[in-house]
C-alpha positions as CSV (number, residue, x, y, z in Angstrom):
1,X,63.1,-78.3,-56.6
2,X,64.8,-75.0,-55.8
3,X,66.7,-73.0,-58.3
4,X,70.3,-72.1,-57.8
5,X,69.3,-68.6,-56.9
6,X,66.7,-69.9,-54.4
7,X,69.3,-72.2,-52.8
8,X,71.7,-69.3,-52.5
9,X,69.0,-67.2,-50.9
10,X,68.1,-70.0,-48.5
11,X,71.7,-70.5,-47.4
12,X,71.8,-66.7,-46.6
13,X,68.5,-66.5,-44.8
14,X,68.5,-69.8,-42.9
15,X,71.2,-68.8,-40.4
16,X,69.5,-65.5,-39.8
17,X,66.1,-67.1,-39.2
18,X,67.7,-69.7,-36.8
19,X,69.5,-67.0,-34.9
20,X,66.3,-64.9,-34.7
21,X,64.3,-67.8,-33.4
22,X,67.0,-68.6,-30.8
23,X,67.1,-64.9,-29.7
24,X,63.3,-64.8,-29.5
25,X,63.3,-67.9,-27.3
26,X,66.0,-66.5,-25.0
27,X,64.2,-63.2,-24.8
28,X,60.9,-65.0,-23.8
29,X,62.7,-67.0,-21.1
30,X,64.4,-63.9,-19.8
31,X,61.2,-61.9,-19.7
32,X,59.4,-64.7,-17.9
33,X,62.2,-65.0,-15.3
34,X,62.4,-61.2,-14.9
35,X,58.6,-60.9,-14.5
36,X,58.5,-63.6,-11.9
37,X,61.4,-62.0,-10.0
38,X,59.8,-58.6,-10.1
39,X,56.5,-60.0,-8.8
40,X,58.3,-61.9,-6.1
41,X,60.1,-58.7,-5.0
42,X,56.8,-56.8,-5.0
43,X,55.2,-59.4,-2.8
44,X,58.1,-59.5,-0.4
45,X,58.0,-55.7,-0.1
46,X,54.2,-55.9,0.5
47,X,54.8,-58.5,3.2
48,X,57.5,-56.4,4.9
49,X,55.1,-53.5,5.0
50,X,52.3,-55.7,6.4
51,X,54.5,-57.1,9.1
52,X,55.5,-53.6,10.1
53,X,52.0,-52.6,10.9
54,X,50.8,-56.1,12.0
55,X,53.2,-57.2,14.7
56,X,50.7,-59.6,16.3
57,X,51.2,-63.3,16.0
58,X,49.4,-65.0,13.2
59,X,49.6,-68.4,11.5
60,X,48.0,-67.9,8.1
61,X,49.4,-66.5,4.8
62,X,48.2,-62.9,4.7
63,X,49.1,-62.4,1.0
64,X,46.5,-65.1,0.1
65,X,44.0,-64.4,2.9
66,X,43.0,-61.1,1.2
67,X,39.9,-59.3,0.0
68,X,39.4,-56.0,-1.8
69,X,36.9,-53.4,-0.6
70,X,35.8,-50.0,-1.8
71,X,34.4,-47.2,0.3
72,X,35.3,-43.7,-0.9
73,X,33.7,-42.1,2.2
74,X,35.9,-43.8,4.8
75,X,38.9,-44.9,2.8
76,X,39.2,-41.7,0.7
77,X,39.7,-43.5,-2.7
78,X,37.4,-44.8,-5.4
79,X,39.9,-47.6,-6.1
80,X,39.9,-50.9,-4.3
81,X,41.7,-51.2,-1.0
82,X,43.2,-54.5,0.0
83,X,42.4,-56.1,3.3
84,X,44.9,-58.6,4.5
85,X,43.4,-60.7,7.3
86,X,45.6,-62.1,10.1
87,X,44.4,-65.2,11.8
88,X,45.7,-67.6,14.4
89,X,44.3,-71.1,14.1
90,X,41.4,-69.7,12.1
91,X,40.6,-67.1,14.8
92,X,40.8,-63.5,13.6
93,X,43.7,-61.5,15.1
94,X,43.6,-58.4,13.0
95,X,43.9,-56.9,9.6
96,X,45.8,-54.5,7.4
97,X,44.2,-52.0,5.1
98,X,46.2,-50.6,2.2
99,X,46.4,-48.3,0.5
100,X,44.2,-46.0,2.7
101,X,44.5,-42.6,1.1
102,X,45.1,-39.4,3.1
103,X,45.0,-35.9,1.6
104,X,48.4,-34.2,1.8
105,X,49.6,-30.7,0.8
106,X,50.9,-32.0,-2.5
107,X,48.4,-34.7,-3.2
108,X,47.5,-38.2,-2.0
109,X,49.4,-40.0,0.8
110,X,49.1,-43.8,0.7
111,X,49.0,-45.5,4.1
112,X,49.1,-49.1,5.4
113,X,47.1,-49.3,8.6
114,X,47.1,-52.3,10.9
115,X,44.1,-52.8,13.2
116,X,43.8,-55.5,15.9
117,X,40.6,-57.6,16.1
118,X,39.6,-55.5,19.1
119,X,39.9,-52.3,17.1
120,X,43.2,-50.9,18.2
121,X,45.8,-49.5,15.8
122,X,48.8,-51.9,15.6
123,X,50.7,-49.7,13.3
124,X,50.6,-47.1,10.5
125,X,53.2,-46.6,7.8
126,X,53.4,-44.3,4.8
127,X,53.8,-46.3,1.6
128,X,53.9,-43.4,-0.9
129,X,53.6,-39.6,-0.8
130,X,54.7,-36.4,-2.6
131,X,55.1,-34.1,0.4
132,X,57.8,-31.4,0.5
133,X,61.2,-32.5,1.7
134,X,61.9,-31.1,5.1
135,X,58.3,-30.2,5.8
136,X,55.4,-32.5,5.1
137,X,57.6,-35.5,4.5
138,X,58.0,-35.7,8.3
139,X,55.0,-38.0,8.3
140,X,57.2,-40.7,6.8
141,X,58.6,-43.2,9.2
142,X,62.1,-42.8,7.7
143,X,62.0,-39.1,8.5
144,X,60.6,-39.0,12.0
145,X,58.8,-41.2,14.5
146,X,55.6,-39.1,14.3
147,X,53.7,-41.8,12.5
148,X,54.3,-44.2,15.5
149,X,52.0,-42.1,17.7
150,X,49.0,-43.9,16.3
151,X,50.0,-47.3,17.8
152,X,47.5,-48.6,20.4
153,X,45.0,-45.8,19.6
154,X,41.4,-46.8,19.2
155,X,37.9,-45.2,19.0
156,X,37.5,-46.3,22.6
157,X,40.6,-44.7,24.1
158,X,40.7,-41.6,22.0
159,X,37.9,-39.1,22.1
160,X,36.4,-37.9,18.8
161,X,37.4,-34.3,19.3
162,X,41.0,-35.2,20.0
163,X,41.7,-36.8,16.6
164,X,43.5,-33.7,15.6
165,X,46.9,-31.9,15.8
166,X,47.6,-30.1,19.1
167,X,47.2,-26.7,17.5
168,X,43.6,-27.7,16.7
169,X,43.0,-28.9,20.2
170,X,43.9,-32.5,19.5
171,X,46.2,-35.2,21.0
172,X,48.7,-35.4,18.1
173,X,51.9,-33.6,17.7
174,X,52.2,-31.3,14.7
175,X,55.2,-31.2,12.4
176,X,57.2,-28.0,12.4
177,X,56.1,-25.9,9.4
178,X,53.5,-28.4,8.3
179,X,50.0,-29.0,9.4
180,X,48.0,-30.1,6.3
181,X,49.9,-33.4,5.9
182,X,49.5,-34.5,9.6
183,X,45.8,-33.4,9.5
184,X,45.3,-35.5,6.5
185,X,46.9,-38.6,8.0
186,X,45.1,-38.2,11.3
187,X,41.7,-38.0,9.5
188,X,42.5,-41.0,7.3
189,X,43.5,-43.2,10.3
190,X,40.3,-42.1,12.2
191,X,38.2,-42.8,9.2
192,X,39.8,-46.3,8.8
193,X,38.9,-47.1,12.4
194,X,35.3,-45.9,11.7
195,X,35.2,-48.1,8.7
196,X,36.5,-51.1,10.6
197,X,34.0,-50.6,13.4
198,X,31.1,-50.6,10.9
199,X,32.3,-53.5,8.8
200,X,34.2,-55.6,11.4
201,X,32.3,-58.9,11.0
202,X,32.1,-58.9,7.2
203,X,35.8,-58.1,6.8
204,X,36.8,-61.5,8.3
205,X,34.3,-63.6,6.4
């Protein structure tokens, strides 16, 4: 049996404990809802980027038809690169590699690269970069249409020595005041095509 002092203490602490428990429960529910919403937003952003570089018709769920690969030589990163496979009625249509890493003036440039089953570029987009505003950031699709110049390119229709900016004797425009960033992106796209050519069959398994 509680003493008078204990009962008094209980009456003081009980409401605090109840309120604390309710707050903890509400916080847990809010965190779960927020986490789910953040994850959903992240997946939607990923899907929009995928669709930007993979405009071909497909019938599968690319977010779930995914594998991770590593190849620092061709993909320029030690980290895993996601491969989102596009299929139509189980037949391979193409895939999206991301993030493929290019070497920019101020560090890494992360790319999403779409490649058709036949080996043609369906689209390239910059997902992240730290290039200088007004110079190297012209590689970004929101700054210029330079990045669109890769569409429909392949190893078959673009000679090896023309995968370069025009000042280096290549086919690709250079950005005014910036050459390192375009060179890095061009090399990364070419390397991604080489990687695809070597690993084509296993990438769809």
